[in-house]
C-alpha positions, 0 to 999 in steps of 0.5 A: 293606194286603194280604198278599203271601205266607203261609208255614206250617210245622207249622200245623194240617194243613199240614206246609209250605205257601206261598201267594203272594197279591195285592191284590184278590179271592182265592177259596180253593176246596176240600171241607170239611176240607182246610184252607181255614179254617186259612189264614185262621186263621193270618192272623187269628193274626198280626193278633190273636195269637189263634185265632177257633176255639180258646181255646189254642194247642196245637191250632194245632200239627200233631200230632207237631210241637213248634212251628208257624211262621207267616210273613206278608209284608205290603205297606202303602203300598208297603213290605214287612214280614215278620212271623214267629211261632213258636207253642210250646204251653205257652211264650211265643211268639216273634216277629220283625219284618223278621227282627229279634226283638221283645221280646214277641210282642204287639209285632207287633200292628198290622203286619197289620190284618184283619177276619175273618168266620167261621161262629163269629161267630154266637156274637156274637149268640147266645153269651155276653158273653165273645164280644162282649167279645172282639170289642170288645177285638180291634177296640180293639187293631186301632185302637190296638195299645197297648191290647194292653198295657192288656188284658194288664195288666188280665187279669193283675190280675184273675188275681192278685186272683182267686187271692188271693180263692180262697185266702182262700175255700178257707182259710175253707171248710176251717176254717183260717186260713192263706192267709186274709189279705186285707190286700193286696186294697186294693192289687189294687183300686187296680191293677184300677181303674186298668187297668180304667178305661183299658180301659173308657174305650177300649171306651166310645169304641169303641162310640160310634164303632162304633154308626152303622157297625153300623146302616148295615151291618145296614140294607145286609145286611138290605135295610132289614128292622129297625134294629140298635143297640148299647150298652155295659152295664157293672156300674158307673156310666160317667157321662161316660166319662173315665178318672178318673171311671171309676177312682173308680166302679170303686173304689167298686163294688169296695168295695161288692161286697167281701163278696160277692167274699170269700164267692164267692172271685172278682172280680165287678166290672170290665170282664171282667163287662161286655157289649155289648147288641145290639138289633133295633128295641126288642128284644134280638137275643139270643133274639129274632132269627131265624136269618137276622137273627142271621146278618145281625147278625153280618155287620153287626158285622164289616162295621162293624169293617171300615168303622170301620178304613177311616174311621180311615185303616186299610185292613184285609184282609177275609176271609170264611170259608165265608159265602156258603153260609149266605146266600140269593141276595139276601143274597149279592148285597148282601154282594158289593156291600158288600165288592167294593171291599176292597183285599184280599178273601179268600173260602173256599168249598166250591162255587165257584158259592156266590160271586157272579160279581162276586167271582171273582178269583184262584182257589186250589184247596186240597186236603189239605196243598197250595194251588195257584193255578188261574188 
């Protein structure tokens, strides 16, 4: 799989731009702030319907424009597929596959598989659990796009259940009775347990498959200096991980924690509260890993995702956003050796000399609002 052409209209800093790419390595060169990352962000949005940099869509639309458009021509097994996305802040995005409208934007998921490593990924190691949950869920959807629906259904249930709990909480806090009816909470518990068990089972299966790839990738990046391990940490007893058992465990945990949830007005049980534990040797990576170790771990998580998708028979696009500038010479060379065989590798840098010679393929010069092939 590779991206043959990317077109942007009113996306971030670009009023209109088109970039023709090819398989192999492409290096995007330009000073900081000219829009190199915006190009990778647009491709990442096609792959995940989300930005790795911001939580909402509004910043993706160029100032003064009402909407942004991304067009991405993908080649897979010799066949071309055009994906078009229109991003309208505050409204549902519209999408087309092969010039035909789709009912929901998430129906385009799976058309482009992509693994993107960016400086923000340091938060996978040092940041909050939400960063690691997002990493798992994005990879889960990349492997099996149907999980986008599972994820959306679960998020909807949590939102509705929180609204019910919050309304009751506020009613009691103000001394009133209106809005304090929790009679439908059992119904939402059932929905949460069903969708939550599906999501939780997928995550557990993913972590089991991913673990050996993380250990191998960290060993390669860090040159054998430390052993990396991952484990899923849940607020419920996961047991064997089958869906029926997980659903029962979630229902039991919801019943046990109801008084606390009612007192606080928020859902405290479910996959949205879980975490991915990262360890180096016997110690947790968060709080103990050095800056260099944290970078190596974040890289290992992305490389493991890439290798797992390839093991599944999926050849994803691999993108490295301003990565080499943060690495010492040894790590640069080791990383170059690990990614050099990618079907399509996209690299951004401010200084061409930061990129190892073995990865200097097609070169594009990026300036304010323009992208020009230089070779």
